[in-house]
N, C-alpha and C positions, 0 to 999 in steps of 0.2 A: 047119388047122379054118377053113370059111369063116366068117365071120359078117356081120348085115347092117347092116354099116356104112350108114349115109346123110348129109344134112347136113340138120338143122335150116332149117325155112325161115324163120324168125322170127330165131334168134340169129347162123345161119352157121355153127354150132360141129357138129360129127360129133355122131353121138348111135346109140347103139341101138335097136331098136324092142321092147324084153320088155315096156314095163310095156301094158296093156290099156284103150286110150287112143280115146276117151274116156270120164271114168266118170262116174259116175250123177250128176245134178242133183235133190236130190229136196224135194217141199215139206214140209214137219215142222207142221203147225199144232195139235195136241197140244202139241209141245212149246212152242214159240211163247207157249200161252197162260200156259205151264206156268213160263217162264223171265222173262215178262213183255214180250217182244218182239211188235212190230206184225205183222211177218211173220218165218218161219224157212224160210229154205233149209239145209239139209246138201248139201258135197260128197262124194260117196262113195269117200275116196281108198282108203275099207279094200278096196273092190272091184278096186283096180289090177291083178290078175294072181296073176304065181307068189307062193310061200312067204307065202300071207296076205294081200300085196298092203302098201301104207301107203303115204305121203306121198315116202320115200325111192325107191322104186320110177322118178321122173321124174328125179332127181338120180342115179341109178344108171347108168341110160341114157347120159349124158352121161361120168360118172366111169369109166364100163367103156371104152365107146367110147376115151376115151383113153387107157387104159392098153395095150389090148389094140392099138392104133394105133400104140404104141411095141415092140411084143413082147414085153407080159410073156405069162408063163404062171401066174402064183402071184400072188395079190391078195393083199396085206396090209394089216391093217385095225386100229381100237384106238377103245375105247369104252365103255361099263360095261358089265358082265355080261349085263343083260338088256338091251341094245340092239335096238330094233328096226332100226336103220338094217343092224346087224350081221347079225342074220335075214338078211336082203333080202339085203347082199351076197352071205353064202353059197349062197343061192337064186341069184342072176344066177349066178356063179361054175360052182354046177351045170348050169344048162342055157348055160354057155357050153363046155364041159368040159375047165374050167383049176380049177387049185388054190385055195385060201381059206387065210389063217394067220389066226386074231383071237385079238389081243393083250387081255385084257380087263381092267376095270378090277377090279377082286376086292371094293369096298366094298358092291356089292348083294347078296353073296354068290357062292357057287361052286357049288352044287346043282342037278343036271344036271335043270332044270324050266323050262317057261315058254319063252323064249327060248335057251335055253343047253341044254335040249335038241334043240331045231326047229337050232342049229348045227351040233348030232351027228346028225341024222339028214340034214342036207344034204348031211355031208361033209367040214365046215372042224373043222382043227387047229386048238385052243384054245389058250392061255398064258392067266396070269393077270399081274396088275403092283398092286403095293401104293400104287401113288400114285393119289392122287384128282381131282386135277385137270386135266381135259380139254385143259388148257393146258402143263402141265406138261414143261419141254423134255426131263425126263429119258424122258417115253415116249417123244418122238421119238427119242432114244440107243435104247434099244431095241427100237421099230423098224428103224434102221437098226442093228444085231448082229443081229436075225431075218434081214432080208434079206440082209447081208453070206453068213449061212451057206446060204442058197437059191445065192446066187452061186457061193458055193465049189464046190454040189455039180453045176453047169453050168444049174442053173436062171434065168430071166427074170425078178425079182420087180417087183411095181409097189407101193410105198408109197400109202394111201389113209387119210386125215386132215383131218375134215371141221374140225376146230379149229387143219388149217394150211394144206398145200398144196393139197388139194383143194374148199377152201372156197368159190373163185370156180366152177368147177364143177355143184358144189352148189347155188349159186345160180342159175347159167344153167337150172337145170333147169326154177325154179320163174318164172323169167322168159318162157322159153316158157310154161308151164301159165298162166301170165297171162291168154295172150290165148285160151285155153279157156274161163276163169271167164269175160272179157266175152262171149264168145257166148253162156254158159247166162245170164247176167243178160239178155242182149237177148229170151231164150227165157222168163227169168222178167218182161218186159213193165218193168222196173222196175230203176233203177240199186241197190243198197242202199245203208245208210247206214255200214255196216260189215261186215268181215269177222273172224273171229278165227282165229285159229292157235293150237297150243299150240307152244310154245319149249321147244327141248330148245339146240341148238347155233344154231338161228335163220337157219339159210341158207334158211328155206322160206318166212319172211318175207319177209327180208332180200330173196328174187329177185320175191315178190309185190307189195312196197314198188314195186323197180325199175320188174318191167314193169308195172305200171299207171299211173306215171310216164309211161314214153314212149307208153302207148294211151292218154292224158288219162283214164283213170279215174278219178272224183272218192268211189268206196269210199275211207275210209279201213281200214288196216291195223291188228288189236290182236291185239296176242302177251300171251297169259297162259302165261310162265315158270313153267317146271316144276323150274327147276336153277340156273337166276344170276339174283341182283337185278340190278333194274331198269337201274343207270349200267352195270354190268356189259357186259349183255346188248343195251342197248345201242351202245353204241360199236363190238361185235363186229360187230352188225348194219351201222352203217355202214361199216365199215371192210371187209370182206366185197363187202358191196352196191358200192361203189367199186373194189373192184379187178377185178368182174366188169364194170363197167361200163368201165373200161379197156383190159380182155381185151378187151371184145366194139366197141372203138371210138366207144364210145357219147358223147356232152358231157355226159350226161344224170347228174343225184349227187344220191342220200339224204343227208336230214338226218334231226336227230330232230325235226323240225317233221312230218314224212311219216309218222309212226308214233307209236300208244301202247304200251307194256308195261307190263302190269299183274302184279305178282310176290307178289300176296297170298295167292296159292295154294301159293306151297310149302311152306308147312309141312302139316306135321311135318318138312319136308324132300325133298332130292330123292330120288326112286325109291321113298317111304313112303307110304302112301293115307292122305289123310286123313276123318273123319268127313265134312265136305263133299263133297269126291271119291267114298266109297263112295254117299251120298243119292244124286248127280249119276247114276250109271252105273244105280241103279236108274230112276232118273226117267225116263234117258231108254231105259230097256228097255220101262219098264209104259206110256209115253203115243206111243211110235214105234217098238218091237220094235228098236230102237239098240241095239249091243254097244262099248259104248265100255270104258275102260279106269280101275284107280284113280291110276293115276299120270301121265297124260300128257292122253286127252282127259277123263277125268273131271275133271282139275283145271282144264282147259280152259273146261269145261261148268259149273263152278263159280264159276269167275271169271266168264265172263259174265253171268251170273244173280246176281253182286255187285254187278256194275259197273251192270246196268240196273235193280239193286230203289236204288244211289243215285243213280241218275239221271242218269249220267254221257253217256249218249249221246241224251237227247231222251226225249219220253213213247212209249212202245212203236216204240223202232226199228225198220227193216228191217234182217233180219243174215242172213248166210250162216255158217256154223259148216263149220270146216274136216272132217272125218273123215279124221284121217291114220293109223287104226289102231291097233296095240297093241294087237287082240286076247291074244297069249299070255299078256299081264300078267294079263289077268281072273284064270286058274286059279291063277297064282302068288302071288295075293295072297286066295286064294278063303277063306283063312281070318278076312280080314275081315269077310265078308258074314254070318257066324256068327248 
């Protein structure tokens, strides 16, 4: 099967054209007033295309192009059982006409709802691991065993792991996306003070920090962690951004002074909705007609609101919020809205 692989004109890497780009960039004045921003713009990655969209589609354009270029006919990946990335990867595999095997961490549940239901609808094979830490080397060993089984059957598997070998390409997806955002800022008529992104693996933020540095964009990236404590996530973002820079042959490097990580919105834990995140989802819906989810984007908006209320970025700053998708998780946590 032929695939539309082309060269990205900013990074020079091969990519697919699966995502629908550019994504909308929308003014949100009522939500801005509600959270204490001067202006608020929403980057609508939830509208980026297939399989209900999301910020992961830009990463998959690069990651899947690399896998297909190596001759892969099955994509093997891992994340939490309600992973937006894995749902998007299953959708990409279906569009490309190749197989997908998802080996998911069972801690967030194994009931076939939300993203797990969509994984099934999109044709992915799903297995589970009891290991809860995404960086646990035992997970990679399990992926290797799965890949060996497919090789023994004559298939050509590609292992995709955002917390491992695929990190650099995931970052590159958003290095490329940074240029689109700078164009959005130009149409906005001013450069925003901060841009906020929710962080799981942190690769979207890593790519934007590196991309803004390359483009001399002074907007400060603020990551609202939904999973990892700030110290651990900061070091991973630096490491993955630097690996991407080396792979692209860039002299630019990212350090801890280039971005902020806020981890106060994680509680009561990864994949668990909080009262503040439920309130944030309701607020975005009632003020702007935006559908956030209570474990990622809802926590992101809650974290932004708290930071602005504390005056961390001045009085009523200009803000851009990355709507990274995650719509299926609204329905997974429907009981919390009762």
